[in-house]
C-alpha positions as CSV (number, residue, x, y, z in Angstrom):
1,M,154.9,134.1,61.2
2,P,153.2,130.8,62.2
3,N,153.7,129.1,65.5
4,A,155.3,126.1,63.8
5,E,158.4,128.2,62.9
6,C,161.5,127.5,65.0
7,R,164.1,130.2,65.5
8,M,167.6,128.9,65.7
9,P,170.5,130.7,67.4
10,S,172.8,132.7,65.4
11,G,173.1,136.1,66.9
12,H,175.7,134.6,69.2
13,A,177.5,133.5,66.0
14,G,178.0,137.0,64.9
15,R,181.2,139.1,64.7
16,S,182.2,138.6,68.4
17,A,182.3,134.9,67.8
18,G,184.4,135.2,64.7
19,A,181.6,134.6,62.2
20,S,180.2,136.7,59.4
21,P,176.7,138.1,60.0
22,V,176.3,137.9,56.2
23,R,177.0,134.2,56.0
24,R,175.3,133.5,59.3
25,P,172.5,136.0,59.6
26,P,171.1,137.0,63.0
27,R,168.7,134.7,64.7
28,V,165.7,136.9,64.2
29,I,165.1,134.9,61.0
30,P,162.7,131.9,61.1
31,W,164.9,129.9,58.8
32,L,163.7,126.4,59.7
33,A,160.1,125.3,59.9
34,V,159.2,122.4,62.2
35,M,155.9,120.9,63.4
36,L,155.7,121.0,67.2
37,A,152.4,122.7,67.8
38,G,151.3,120.0,70.1
39,F,154.5,120.0,72.2
40,V,155.2,123.7,73.0
41,C,154.3,125.2,76.2
42,S,152.0,128.0,75.1
43,G,149.2,130.2,76.5
44,G,146.6,127.4,76.7
45,G,148.5,125.0,79.0
46,P,150.5,125.0,82.2
47,C,154.2,125.8,82.3
48,L,155.4,123.8,85.3
49,G,158.8,122.4,86.0
50,G,161.0,121.5,89.0
51,D,160.1,121.8,92.7
52,E,162.6,124.2,94.2
53,A,164.4,127.5,93.3
54,V,167.9,126.8,92.0
55,E,170.8,129.1,91.5
56,V,173.8,128.1,89.4
57,A,176.9,129.7,87.9
58,F,177.1,130.4,84.2
59,E,180.0,131.2,81.8
60,V,180.1,133.8,79.1
61,V,182.0,132.9,76.0
62,G,181.8,135.1,72.9
63,K,179.1,137.2,74.7
64,V,176.9,134.1,74.9
65,V,175.6,132.6,78.2
66,F,176.3,128.9,78.9
67,V,175.1,126.8,81.7
68,K,176.0,123.3,82.8
69,G,173.2,120.7,82.8
70,Q,172.2,117.2,82.0
71,A,169.9,115.3,79.6
72,N,168.4,112.1,80.9
73,E,170.8,112.4,83.9
74,Q,173.8,112.2,81.5
75,G,176.4,115.0,81.6
76,P,177.7,117.4,82.4
77,M,176.5,119.1,79.2
78,T,176.9,122.7,78.2
79,F,173.7,124.5,77.1
80,I,173.1,128.0,75.6
81,L,170.5,129.9,77.6
82,D,168.4,131.3,74.9
83,T,165.1,133.2,75.0
84,G,165.6,133.6,71.2
85,A,165.0,129.9,70.5
86,T,161.4,128.6,70.5
87,E,162.5,125.0,71.2
88,T,164.9,123.0,73.3
89,I,167.7,121.5,71.2
90,L,170.2,118.7,71.6
91,T,173.1,118.1,69.3
92,P,173.1,114.6,67.8
93,A,176.1,113.7,69.9
94,A,174.4,114.8,73.1
95,A,171.2,113.0,72.1
96,E,173.1,109.8,71.6
97,K,174.9,110.2,74.9
98,A,171.6,110.8,76.7
99,G,169.9,107.9,74.9
100,V,167.3,110.1,73.2
101,S,166.0,108.5,70.1
102,A,164.8,110.9,67.4
103,G,163.3,110.7,64.0
104,A,162.0,113.1,61.3
105,P,158.5,112.7,59.8
106,A,158.5,112.4,56.0
107,G,159.4,115.6,54.4
108,Q,160.6,117.3,57.6
109,P,164.3,118.2,57.9
110,V,164.6,118.1,61.7
111,K,164.6,115.1,63.9
112,K,162.5,115.2,67.1
113,G,162.6,113.2,70.2
114,M,161.5,113.1,73.9
115,A,164.0,113.6,76.7
116,K,162.9,112.0,80.0
117,S,164.5,115.0,81.7
118,V,166.6,118.1,81.0
119,S,168.0,119.8,84.0
120,V,170.3,122.6,85.2
121,G,171.2,121.8,88.8
122,Q,168.0,120.7,90.4
123,A,165.9,122.7,88.0
124,A,164.5,119.9,85.9
125,V,161.8,119.5,83.2
126,R,160.6,116.0,82.6
127,N,159.3,114.5,79.4
128,L,160.5,117.4,77.4
129,P,160.2,117.3,73.6
130,V,163.5,118.2,71.9
131,H,164.8,118.8,68.4
132,V,168.0,116.9,67.5
133,F,170.4,118.6,65.2
134,D,173.6,120.8,65.3
135,P,172.5,124.4,64.5
136,P,175.0,125.6,61.8
137,Q,174.7,129.2,63.0
138,A,176.2,128.3,66.3
139,L,179.2,126.3,64.9
140,S,181.6,129.2,65.2
141,L,181.3,128.9,69.0
142,R,182.8,125.4,68.7
143,L,185.2,126.2,65.9
144,D,186.4,129.6,66.9
145,K,185.9,129.6,70.7
146,G,186.4,126.0,71.5
147,V,183.1,125.6,73.3
148,N,181.8,122.0,73.1
149,Y,178.2,122.9,73.5
150,H,175.6,120.2,73.7
151,G,172.4,122.0,73.0
152,I,170.1,125.0,73.6
153,L,167.6,125.7,76.4
154,G,164.8,127.6,74.6
155,Y,161.3,128.5,75.4
156,T,160.0,125.0,76.0
157,F,162.4,124.7,78.9
158,L,162.5,128.3,80.2
159,C,158.7,128.8,80.3
160,R,158.5,126.4,83.2
161,F,160.5,128.9,85.4
162,V,160.8,132.5,86.3
163,T,164.5,132.9,85.3
164,T,166.8,135.6,86.6
165,I,170.1,136.2,84.9
166,D,172.7,138.2,86.9
167,Y,175.3,139.1,84.3
168,A,177.6,140.9,86.8
169,R,177.7,137.9,89.2
170,Q,177.4,135.3,86.4
171,R,174.7,133.5,88.2
172,V,171.3,132.4,87.0
173,R,168.3,131.5,89.2
174,F,165.4,129.3,88.2
175,V,162.2,129.5,90.3
176,P,159.4,127.1,89.3
177,V,156.6,129.3,88.0
178,A,154.1,127.7,90.4
179,Q,156.1,129.1,93.3
180,V,156.0,132.7,92.1
181,P,153.1,135.0,93.0
182,R,151.4,136.6,90.1
183,E,152.7,140.1,89.3
184,D,151.5,143.0,87.2
185,E,153.3,146.0,85.8
186,R,151.6,148.5,88.1
187,A,152.3,146.6,91.3
188,G,155.9,146.2,90.3
189,A,156.3,149.9,89.5
190,R,154.8,150.8,92.9
191,A,157.4,148.6,94.5
192,G,160.1,150.5,92.7
193,R,161.0,147.8,90.3
194,I,161.7,148.3,86.6
195,V,159.0,146.1,85.1
196,V,158.5,145.9,81.3
197,P,155.5,144.1,79.8
198,F,156.0,142.1,76.7
199,Q,154.0,140.2,74.1
200,L,154.7,136.6,73.4
201,K,154.6,136.0,69.6
202,D,155.7,132.7,68.1
203,N,156.9,132.0,71.7
204,L,159.4,134.9,71.4
205,I,159.6,138.0,73.6
206,H,158.5,141.2,71.8
207,A,158.9,144.4,73.9
208,K,158.5,148.1,73.2
209,G,161.7,150.1,73.3
210,E,163.1,153.5,72.3
211,L,166.3,154.7,70.7
212,N,167.9,158.0,71.6
213,G,164.7,159.1,73.4
214,K,162.7,159.6,70.2
215,F,162.6,156.5,68.0
216,P,160.0,153.9,69.1
217,V,160.9,150.3,68.2
218,I,159.8,146.8,68.9
219,F,162.6,144.5,70.0
220,L,163.0,140.7,70.3
221,V,164.7,140.1,73.7
222,D,167.3,137.5,73.0
223,T,169.5,136.1,75.8
224,G,171.3,133.9,73.3
225,S,172.5,136.7,71.1
226,A,176.0,138.2,71.2
227,E,174.7,141.2,69.3
228,A,172.2,144.0,69.3
229,L,170.7,144.3,65.8
230,L,168.4,146.7,63.9
231,L,166.7,146.2,60.6
232,P,167.6,149.1,58.2
233,Q,163.9,149.9,57.6
234,A,163.3,150.2,61.3
235,V,164.9,153.6,61.8
236,P,166.1,155.1,58.5
237,A,167.6,158.1,60.2
238,L,170.0,155.9,62.2
239,D,170.8,153.8,59.2
240,E,171.9,156.9,57.3
241,K,174.4,157.6,60.2
242,A,175.8,154.1,60.3
243,A,179.2,153.1,59.0
244,P,180.0,150.0,56.9
245,L,181.2,147.0,58.8
246,P,184.6,146.3,57.1
247,G,184.6,142.9,55.4
248,Y,180.9,142.3,55.5
249,E,179.0,143.4,52.4
250,G,175.7,145.2,53.2
251,V,176.2,145.2,56.9
252,K,176.6,148.4,58.9
253,Q,177.5,149.3,62.5
254,L,176.4,152.1,64.8
255,T,176.6,153.0,68.5
256,V,173.3,154.2,69.8
257,D,173.5,156.9,72.5
258,T,170.6,155.5,74.6
259,V,168.5,152.4,74.4
260,S,165.4,152.1,76.6
261,L,163.2,149.2,77.3
262,G,160.5,150.6,79.5
263,G,162.4,152.1,82.4
264,A,165.5,150.1,81.7
265,R,168.1,152.2,80.0
266,A,171.6,151.7,78.8
267,S,174.1,154.1,77.1
268,Q,176.5,153.7,74.1
269,V,175.1,150.4,72.9
270,P,176.7,149.0,69.8
271,F,174.3,147.7,67.1
272,I,174.7,145.9,63.8
273,I,172.4,147.1,61.1
274,H,171.5,144.3,58.7
275,A,168.6,142.9,56.7
276,P,169.0,139.3,55.8
277,P,167.1,138.2,52.6
278,Q,164.1,136.8,54.5
279,E,163.6,140.2,56.2
280,R,163.8,142.2,53.1
281,R,160.6,140.7,51.6
282,A,158.2,141.6,54.4
283,R,158.3,143.5,57.6
284,P,158.4,140.9,60.3
285,G,156.6,142.7,63.2
286,Y,159.7,143.7,65.1
287,D,162.5,146.2,64.4
288,G,165.5,144.5,65.9
289,M,166.9,142.4,68.6
290,L,168.5,143.1,72.0
291,G,171.1,140.7,73.0
292,Y,174.2,140.8,75.3
293,P,175.4,144.4,74.6
294,F,172.2,145.7,76.2
295,L,171.1,142.9,78.6
296,S,174.5,142.6,80.3
297,N,174.0,146.0,81.9
298,F,171.3,144.5,84.1
299,V,170.0,141.7,86.3
300,V,167.2,140.4,84.0
301,T,164.2,138.4,85.2
302,V,162.1,136.7,82.5
303,N,158.5,135.8,83.6
304,Y,156.7,134.1,80.7
305,R,153.6,133.4,82.6
306,D,152.8,137.0,83.5
307,K,154.6,138.3,80.3
308,L,156.9,140.6,82.2
309,L,160.6,141.4,82.2
310,V,162.1,142.8,85.4
311,F,165.4,144.8,85.2
312,A,167.6,145.6,88.2
313,V,170.8,147.7,88.0
314,P,173.7,145.7,89.5
315,E,176.0,147.4,92.1
316,A,178.9,145.4,90.8
317,R,181.4,147.0,88.4
318,N,182.6,145.4,85.2
319,G,186.2,144.1,84.7
320,N,187.4,147.5,83.6
321,G,186.3,149.1,86.8
322,R,183.6,151.2,85.1
323,E,180.0,151.3,86.3
324,K,177.7,149.2,84.2
325,G,175.7,151.3,81.7
326,G,172.2,150.5,82.9
327,Q,170.4,153.1,84.9
328,K,166.9,154.2,86.0
329,P,165.7,157.2,84.1
């Protein structure tokens, strides 16, 4: 899949947000092509943003992480925190409020503009290219959950920071990447940390995982998704055990006993098994997507520069008084 492809959020618009995964297939589909090759923060250029570490609260609605921020110092605005989006997006209403002018080149469906700044607390990225549109696959958040979101913080914003999401405390910490010492997997392991290397493909996180201790898979790690998803062709043995999801033709559901991403492991993780039309034509290079059902078991740090994920097991308990499912093996 070419770098010009832009992945829009939709995993968060799945069943937990009152939407049909058939009508709004999960985000792992590159359904909208855009031309931003000169704008994205990729391996060849620096990813720098902000001056100081910032920690702010976030809210979870429909199993989706939302943070408060500003665009061009206008706000407050509500953004989805989304490693599954390759770009940063403003809705048309938010762009108008922020004074971001946008236009679409001839033959292109998406308008693009330049925000003088996009910020969460004091974590700011200046002169940030943005896409301006209202992602239809996120509309259920507004319609069903009443969330008046204003946009999506995707790779082009997040790559400027080392970002730590503490799901138990509902806090997110942004540290400018220039302030973080370089780290490798071996050094992290020696320090007793759960460090998982990943590959960055199309500006999306691809990491090696394992299901039930015996099925190797490649996952997209997607903080904007309310679901965990498997493609049916990924693990046929699991697909055979899955049950139909009532009301959704061609979609199945399955709870996987154990899911591992490196040394990070969670138990009894619910999955949707579904292959949208685009994924049926060719194997996409990944086997599924890990969203909130897996990630919420951990404190998750995303380091794009060093291509590492770091998982910590929170001491906090969830609202039901049960221990979180994450654990070291």
